[in-house]
C-alpha positions in Angstrom: 100.7 131.4 95.7 99.2 129.5 98.6 101.3 130.5 101.6 99.7 128.0 104.0 101.8 125.1 105.1 100.0 121.7 104.8 99.8 119.6 108.0 102.7 117.3 108.6 102.3 114.0 106.7 102.3 110.7 108.6 105.7 109.0 108.5 106.2 107.0 105.2 108.9 104.7 104.1 109.5 106.2 100.6 109.1 109.3 98.6 106.4 107.9 96.3 104.2 107.2 99.3 104.5 110.9 100.3 103.6 111.9 96.7 100.4 109.8 97.0 99.6 111.3 100.4 99.8 114.9 99.1 97.8 113.9 96.0 95.0 112.6 98.3 95.0 115.4 100.8 96.0 118.5 98.8 95.5 117.4 95.2 95.3 120.9 93.6 98.2 122.5 95.4 101.2 123.3 93.3 104.0 120.7 93.7 106.7 121.4 91.1 107.3 124.3 88.7 110.0 124.4 86.1 110.8 127.9 84.8 112.2 127.6 81.3 114.2 130.3 79.6 113.9 129.5 75.9 115.5 132.8 74.7 118.4 134.9 75.9 116.1 137.7 77.2 113.3 135.5 78.4 111.9 136.2 81.8 110.8 132.6 82.1 108.0 130.2 81.0 106.4 128.4 83.9 105.4 124.7 83.7 103.7 123.4 86.8 102.6 120.0 88.2 100.0 119.8 91.0 100.3 117.0 93.5 97.4 115.2 91.7 99.0 115.5 88.3 102.5 114.5 89.6 101.0 111.4 91.2 99.2 110.5 88.0 102.4 110.8 85.9 104.5 108.9 88.5 102.0 106.0 88.5 101.7 105.9 84.8 105.5 105.9 84.2 106.0 103.4 87.1 103.6 101.0 85.4 105.6 101.2 82.1 108.8 100.6 84.0 107.3 97.5 85.7 106.7 96.1 82.2 110.3 96.8 81.2 112.4 95.5 84.1 112.3 93.4 87.3 112.4 95.0 90.8 115.9 96.0 91.8 117.0 96.7 88.2 118.8 99.9 87.6 117.3 102.8 85.6 119.5 105.6 84.4 118.0 109.1 84.2 119.3 111.0 81.2 116.7 113.7 81.2 117.2 117.5 81.0 116.4 119.6 84.1 112.7 119.9 84.5 109.5 118.2 85.7 110.2 115.1 83.5 113.3 114.5 85.6 111.3 114.7 88.8 108.7 112.3 87.4 111.3 109.9 86.1 113.1 109.8 89.5 110.0 109.3 91.6 108.4 106.8 89.1 111.6 104.6 89.3 111.3 104.5 93.0 107.6 103.8 92.9 108.2 100.8 90.6 110.7 99.2 93.0 113.6 99.8 90.6 116.9 101.6 91.4 117.3 105.1 89.9 120.7 106.3 88.7 120.4 110.2 88.4 122.6 111.3 85.5 122.5 113.9 82.8 122.0 114.1 79.0 125.0 113.2 76.7 125.3 116.8 75.6 126.7 118.1 78.9 130.1 119.6 77.7 133.2 117.8 78.8 131.5 115.0 80.6 130.8 112.4 77.9 133.6 110.1 79.1 132.3 110.2 82.7 128.8 109.5 81.6 129.9 106.5 79.6 132.0 105.3 82.6 129.1 105.5 85.0 126.8 103.7 82.6 129.4 100.9 82.3 129.5 100.7 86.1 125.8 100.9 86.8 124.7 98.6 83.9 121.1 99.9 83.7 118.5 97.9 81.9 116.4 101.0 81.1 117.3 104.6 80.3 114.7 107.4 80.8 114.9 110.5 78.8 112.6 113.0 76.9 111.5 113.1 73.3 113.4 116.3 72.7 116.8 114.5 73.1 115.7 111.0 72.3 117.8 110.7 69.1 120.9 112.1 70.9 120.5 109.5 73.7 120.0 106.7 71.2 123.2 107.7 69.4 125.2 107.9 72.6 123.9 104.5 73.8 124.3 102.7 70.5 125.7 99.2 71.2 124.4 99.0 74.7 121.8 96.4 75.6 119.4 98.9 77.1 115.8 99.9 76.5 115.2 103.7 76.1 111.9 105.3 77.2 110.9 108.9 76.6 109.1 110.0 79.8 106.8 112.5 78.0 105.6 109.9 75.5 104.2 107.5 78.2 100.4 108.0 78.3 98.4 108.5 81.5 96.5 105.3 81.0 98.2 103.2 83.6 97.1 105.0 86.8 95.9 101.8 88.4 99.4 100.6 89.2 99.5 98.7 92.5 101.6 100.6 94.9 105.0 99.1 95.8 106.0 99.5 99.5 109.7 99.0 99.7 111.7 98.1 102.8 113.6 101.0 104.4 116.9 99.3 103.6 116.1 98.7 99.9 118.2 100.7 97.5 116.3 103.7 96.1 119.0 105.1 93.9 122.8 105.2 93.2 124.3 108.6 93.8 127.5 108.7 91.8 130.2 110.8 93.5 131.6 113.8 91.7 135.0 112.2 91.3 137.0 115.3 92.4 139.6 113.1 94.1 138.9 109.6 92.6 137.0 107.9 89.8 133.2 108.1 90.3 131.7 105.5 92.5 128.0 104.7 93.0 126.8 105.2 96.6 123.8 103.0 97.4 121.2 105.3 99.0 118.2 103.4 100.5 114.6 104.6 100.8 115.2 105.1 104.5 118.4 107.1 103.9 116.8 109.7 101.6 113.6 110.1 103.7 115.8 110.5 106.9 118.0 113.1 105.2 115.1 115.1 103.9 113.6 115.2 107.4 117.0 116.2 108.8 117.3 119.1 106.3 113.7 120.2 107.0 114.3 120.3 110.7 117.7 122.1 110.4 116.3 124.9 108.2 113.0 125.3 110.1 110.9 124.1 107.1 108.9 121.7 109.2 107.3 124.6 111.1 106.9 127.6 108.7 105.8 127.8 105.0 108.6 128.1 102.4 109.3 127.5 98.8 112.4 125.7 97.6 114.0 127.5 94.7 116.8 125.8 92.9 119.0 125.7 89.8 121.4 123.0 91.0 121.3 120.0 88.7 119.0 117.2 89.9 121.7 114.6 89.3 123.7 116.5 92.1 123.1 115.2 95.6 122.2 118.6 97.0 119.9 119.5 94.1 118.1 116.1 94.4 117.5 116.3 98.1 116.7 120.0 98.5 114.7 120.4 95.3 112.9 117.0 95.2 113.1 114.9 98.4 112.6 117.6 101.0 109.6 119.2 99.2 108.0 115.8 98.6 108.3 114.8 102.3 106.9 118.2 103.5 104.4 118.9 100.7 106.1 122.2 99.8 106.4 123.9 96.4 109.7 123.4 94.6 110.6 125.8 91.8 113.3 124.7 89.4 115.4 126.3 86.7 118.1 125.0 84.4 121.8 125.5 85.6 122.7 126.8 82.1 120.0 129.5 82.5 121.6 130.6 85.7 125.1 130.7 84.2 123.9 132.7 81.2 122.1 135.3 83.4 122.4 134.8 87.2 119.8 137.5 88.0 117.2 134.9 86.9 117.9 132.9 90.1 117.5 136.1 92.2 114.3 137.0 90.5 112.8 133.6 91.4 113.9 134.1 95.0 112.2 137.5 95.0 109.0 136.1 93.5 108.5 133.5 96.3 107.9 134.5 99.9 110.3 132.7 102.3 112.3 131.2 99.6 115.1 128.8 100.4 117.8 127.9 98.0 121.3 126.4 97.8 124.4 127.0 95.7 128.2 126.5 95.9 130.4 129.3 96.9 131.3 130.4 93.3 127.7 131.2 92.5 127.5 133.9 95.2 130.7 135.4 93.9 129.3 135.2 90.3 126.1 137.0 91.3 128.0 139.7 93.1 130.3 140.5 90.2 127.8 140.0 87.3 124.3 141.3 88.3 124.1 144.9 87.1 122.7 147.9 89.0 119.8 148.1 86.4 118.9 144.5 87.2 119.0 145.1 90.9 116.4 147.8 90.7 113.7 145.2 90.1 114.7 143.0 93.0 113.4 142.7 96.6 115.2 140.0 98.5 113.9 140.8 102.0 111.6 137.7 101.8 114.5 135.2 101.4 114.5 132.7 104.3 117.8 131.0 103.8 120.6 130.7 101.3 122.6 127.5 101.7 126.3 127.6 100.8 127.9 124.2 100.3 129.6 121.7 98.0 132.7 124.0 97.9 134.8 125.6 100.7 132.8 128.6 102.0 134.9 131.8 101.8 134.0 134.6 104.2 135.0 137.2 101.7 132.5 135.8 99.2 129.7 136.0 101.8 130.7 139.6 102.5 130.7 140.5 98.8 127.4 138.9 98.1 125.6 140.6 101.0 127.2 144.0 100.2 126.1 143.7 96.6 122.4 143.0 97.6 122.0 144.7 101.0 120.0 147.5 99.3 117.6 144.9 97.9 116.7 144.0 101.5 118.7 140.7 101.8 119.1 139.9 105.5 122.7 139.5 106.7 121.8 136.4 108.6 120.2 134.6 105.6 123.5 132.9 104.7 123.8 129.3 106.0 127.1 127.5 105.4 126.5 123.8 105.2 128.6 120.6 104.9 127.7 117.3 103.4 128.7 114.5 101.0 127.0 111.9 98.8 128.0 109.1 101.1 125.7 110.6 103.8 122.9 111.2 101.2 124.0 114.9 101.3 123.3 117.0 104.5 125.5 116.5 107.5 125.9 119.8 109.2 124.3 123.2 108.7 124.2 126.7 110.1 120.6 127.7 111.0 118.7 130.5 109.4 118.6 133.7 111.4 122.0 133.0 113.1 124.9 135.3 112.3 127.8 133.9 110.3 130.3 132.3 112.6 133.9 133.3 111.7 137.1 131.8 113.2 140.4 133.6 112.8 143.0 130.8 113.2 146.8 130.7 113.3 147.9 129.4 109.9 151.1 127.8 111.2 149.3 126.0 114.0 146.7 124.7 111.5 149.4 123.2 109.4 150.4 121.2 112.5 146.9 120.0 113.1 145.8 122.5 115.8 143.0 125.1 115.4 144.4 127.9 117.6 143.0 131.5 117.6 144.8 134.3 115.9 144.2 138.0 115.7 141.8 138.8 112.9 143.7 140.4 110.1 147.1 139.3 111.1 149.4 138.3 108.3 149.5 134.6 109.4 145.8 134.5 110.3 143.3 132.4 108.3 139.6 133.0 108.6 137.3 130.0 108.3 133.6 129.8 108.5 131.6 127.5 110.8 129.3 125.0 109.1 126.9 124.9 112.0 126.0 121.9 114.0 125.1 118.3 113.0 121.6 117.8 111.5 120.1 114.9 113.4 123.3 112.7 113.3 126.5 112.1 115.1 129.7 113.7 113.9 133.1 113.1 115.5 136.7 114.0 114.6 139.2 111.1 114.4 142.9 110.7 113.7 142.8 109.2 110.2 145.8 106.9 111.0 145.4 105.8 114.6 141.5 106.1 114.6 141.6 107.8 118.0 139.0 110.4 118.9 140.3 113.9 118.8 139.3 116.8 121.1 137.9 120.2 120.2 140.4 122.2 118.3 142.4 119.2 117.0 142.2 118.7 113.3 141.4 115.3 112.0 139.1 113.3 109.7 135.4 114.0 110.0 133.4 110.8 110.8 129.6 110.6 110.5 127.0 108.2 111.9 123.3 108.4 111.3 120.2 107.0 109.5 121.2 109.1 106.4 124.5 107.3 105.8 124.4 105.2 102.7 124.8 101.4 102.4 128.1 101.5 100.6 129.5 101.6 97.1 128.1 99.5 94.3 130.4 96.5 93.6 133.2 97.9 95.7 133.3 95.8 98.8 136.9 96.6 99.9 136.3 100.4 99.5 132.9 100.1 101.2 134.4 98.4 104.2 137.2 101.0 104.5 134.9 104.1 104.1 131.6 102.9 105.7 133.0 100.5 108.2 135.3 102.6 110.4 135.5 101.9 114.1 137.3 104.0 116.7 140.4 102.4 118.2 139.1 103.3 121.6 135.6 102.1 121.0 134.6 100.2 124.2 130.8 100.8 124.1 130.0 99.2 120.8 129.2 102.5 119.1 129.1 100.7 115.7 130.4 101.7 112.3 131.2 105.2 111.2 131.5 106.8 107.8 135.0 108.1 107.0 134.3 111.3 105.0 137.8 111.9 103.7 137.4 115.5 104.8 139.5 117.2 107.5 138.0 119.5 110.2 137.5 120.2 113.8 134.9 121.5 116.3 135.2 125.0 117.8 132.4 126.3 120.1 130.2 123.6 118.9 130.6 124.6 115.2 132.0 122.1 112.6 134.9 123.7 110.9 135.9 122.0 107.6 139.6 122.6 106.8 140.1 120.6 103.6 140.1 117.3 101.8 142.5 114.6 103.1 143.5 113.4 99.6 144.1 116.9 98.3 146.4 117.9 101.2 149.7 119.4 100.2 152.5 118.2 102.5 155.9 119.9 102.2 158.7 119.5 104.7 156.3 117.8 107.1 153.8 120.7 107.1 150.3 120.5 105.9 148.8 123.0 103.5 145.3 123.1 102.3 145.0 123.6 98.5 141.9 125.8 98.7 143.8 128.2 101.0 146.7 128.4 98.6 144.3 129.0 95.8 142.5 131.8 97.7 145.9 133.5 98.1 146.7 133.1 94.4 143.4 134.7 93.3 143.9 137.5 95.7 147.4 138.2 94.3 146.3 139.5 90.9 142.8 140.4 89.6 143.6 138.7 86.3 143.3 135.3 88.0 139.8 133.9 87.5 138.2 133.2 90.9 137.6 129.6 91.8 139.0 128.4 88.5 142.4 127.2 89.6 144.1 124.2 91.2 147.0 123.9 93.6 148.7 120.5 94.0 152.0 118.8 94.7 154.1 116.9 92.2 157.3 114.8 92.8 160.7 116.5 92.4 164.3 115.6 92.7 164.6 117.2 96.1 161.1 116.3 97.4 157.6 117.5 96.7 157.1 120.6 94.6 153.9 122.8 94.6 152.3 123.8 91.3 149.4 126.1 90.6 147.4 126.0 87.3 145.1 129.0 87.1 142.7 130.4 84.5 142.8 134.0 83.6 139.6 136.1 83.6 137.4 136.2 80.5 137.3 140.0 80.3 140.9 140.3 79.0 143.0 138.3 76.6 146.3 136.6 77.5 148.2 139.1 75.4 147.0 141.9 77.6 148.3 140.3 80.8 151.7 140.9 82.3 152.3 137.2 82.9 155.8 137.5 84.5 154.4 140.2 86.8 151.4 138.1 87.7 153.6 135.1 88.5 155.9 137.2 90.7 152.9 138.6 92.6 151.4 135.1 93.1 154.7 133.6 94.3 155.3 136.5 96.7 151.8 136.3 98.2 151.9 132.5 98.7 155.4 132.8 100.2 154.3 135.4 102.7 151.0 133.8 103.7 152.0 130.1 103.6 155.8 129.9 103.7 155.6 128.0 100.4 157.7 128.3 97.3 155.7 127.6 94.2 157.8 125.6 91.7 155.5 126.5 88.8 152.6 128.8 88.1 150.8 128.1 84.8 148.2 130.6 83.4 145.7 129.0 81.1 142.7 130.2 79.1 139.2 130.2 80.6 137.6 126.8 80.6 140.9 124.9 80.8 140.9 123.8 84.4 138.7 120.7 84.5 135.7 120.5 86.8 133.6 117.6 88.0 130.0 117.1 87.0 128.9 118.9 90.2 131.1 121.9 89.4 134.1 121.3 91.7 137.6 121.8 90.5 139.0 118.4 89.7 142.5 118.8 91.3 143.5 115.2 90.7 142.7 115.4 87.0 144.4 118.8 86.7 147.5 117.3 88.3 147.5 114.4 86.0 147.2 116.6 82.9 150.0 118.8 84.2 152.3 115.8 84.6 151.3 114.7 81.1 152.4 118.0 79.7 148.9 119.2 78.7 149.5 122.7 80.0 152.2 124.9 78.3 153.7 127.2 81.0 153.8 130.8 80.0 157.3 132.5 80.2 158.1 133.6 83.7 160.4 136.1 85.1 
C-alpha cells in the first residue's frame, strides 16, 4: 500500500471533478477496493479501481446516461454494494442527473419501502448490475423506466464533455430512514456534499495525515456514502468496501480489514461494536493487530458508554487504542456529519441526574448513583453552527438546558422533494429572538444540550415518552430493559407510549436472544425483572412487556429500530403477548 498522502486538490464544485483531478495527477494510485466474500469461510477477494480506471468508467457511464435522460432527471441506484455502486453514483453526478441511492429489491423486509421511494422519486433511469438485472426488471415491471446494467456499458465513450454543475444544483436525493415518519427525499446539492466531506476530513484529521477509509455501511446510507465515497474522493484517499451482509455473517472480517490497512478509519452504529465484542472468538482475535486503527466513528444510533467499554475491553489485547473511539452525531438533512469527537481524545462521559433530565435540565449526578444516567459527548460541531432551541417557543437555550438541536452550515440540504410545507417547517426555522438576521436553521427533531462545549444528544423529539408531565427517553428505557435480563436481545427492542383509559401507557416490545428458544425462557420472571428495573431507574410502570422472536422488531433500511412502526403493529394486534405473572 502507498502510505503517502497526495497533495491537497484545488477546490472543486463537484465530486466528479475531484475524480478527474486524481486521475490526472495520481492515475495509478488505488482509489476503491471492494472485498467480496463469496463463500462462508472466504477471507476476501479484492477488486480494485485505480483513479484512472474509475475516471474512465465514470465518463463512459455518464455518456450513456446523457443519452437516456435530460439533465436534472432522477436516476435510481439499485446496485449491490461494490465498485459498480460507486461508479453509478459518480457517473450520475457527472452527467448532470440526480442520483437516488437505494438498494436491490432483494433486501429482506424493505420491498414496500423501496417501491414507495421509487413512487416518490419517479426516476427515468435505474442503474443496476447484470447479476441482478432480471430481479430488478421483475420488481420494476409496469414502471415507465429504463434499466441499465452498469457493468455492461463499454468503455468507448471516454470523450464525454465534462459537466460543471452549480454548487446549488441537486446532486442526489438522500431518502431518510423513516424511523419516525415515512421516508422523505432530502435534496443534497453538489456544494452540500463537497462541504460535508471537507468538514469530515478536517474533523478526523484526514486532511493532514494519510489514512484508509474502511467501511461496511451500505452506500445508500448517508454515513456510508459520505465516509466511504465522498470524503475519499475529495481527498484522494483509498476506500476499502465490504458488503454489510458479509459483516453480519462474520464480523471479524471488518476487523481484519482494519488491521490490514495502516491508519484505518471506519464508522458503524452502536450495535456493531456490541456485536463484535460478543461474537468474535479468542481464536479469531489471535490474528488481529488493531494498534494501527486511527479512528472508529460511532453514530446513527445512541452511543452507549457500556458498549464502548465492552468493545475496548474485548480488543485491548490486540492493541486497540482506548482513544480511537469517536462518538458522532449527524442526520441526512445535514448531508450527514454535524458534530464529532476527535481522534486521540478520551471519551467524554457525563453522569446526569435522571429526574432533572426528565424536566429538561442536564444536572450532574454522582457516577453510579441509582438515579444517574451516563451519556457520551458527541464532540464539537464540524465546521458548522449548532444551537439548542426550545422547540415550541423557538427561544435559544443556555448550556445545560435540553431542547431541540438546530444546525446551520453549507452542508444543510435544500429541503425535501415535493414537500414544501414540511421543508419550510424543518429547514426554515428562525429563532424568536433573532435580531441580527442570522438566517434559517435546520430543525433536526433531536433533543440535546451542550456541556463543557460537548454536544450531548438525549433523544428524538417524536419518540419522547411523556407520562404525568415527565419526559422519558425511549433509548434509556430500552437500555434498562436489556440490562434487566440476559435473555433480552440487545438493541432489538422498542419502548413507546400508547393511549389508555387513564392516560398514556408505556409498552415495551423486545426480541429474545437467538441462543435460546422461547420455551427455555422464564417469561413471567423476565417480565417481573424488567418491570422492577424500569420502575426503580425511571419511576415508570410498564403497562405491557411483550417478548417476541428474533427478527420481529422492525428496523429501518439504515438499521435503526422503527419505533413508530413497532407501535403501530402493536396497536394492530400483531404481537401476541406472552403470559405474564
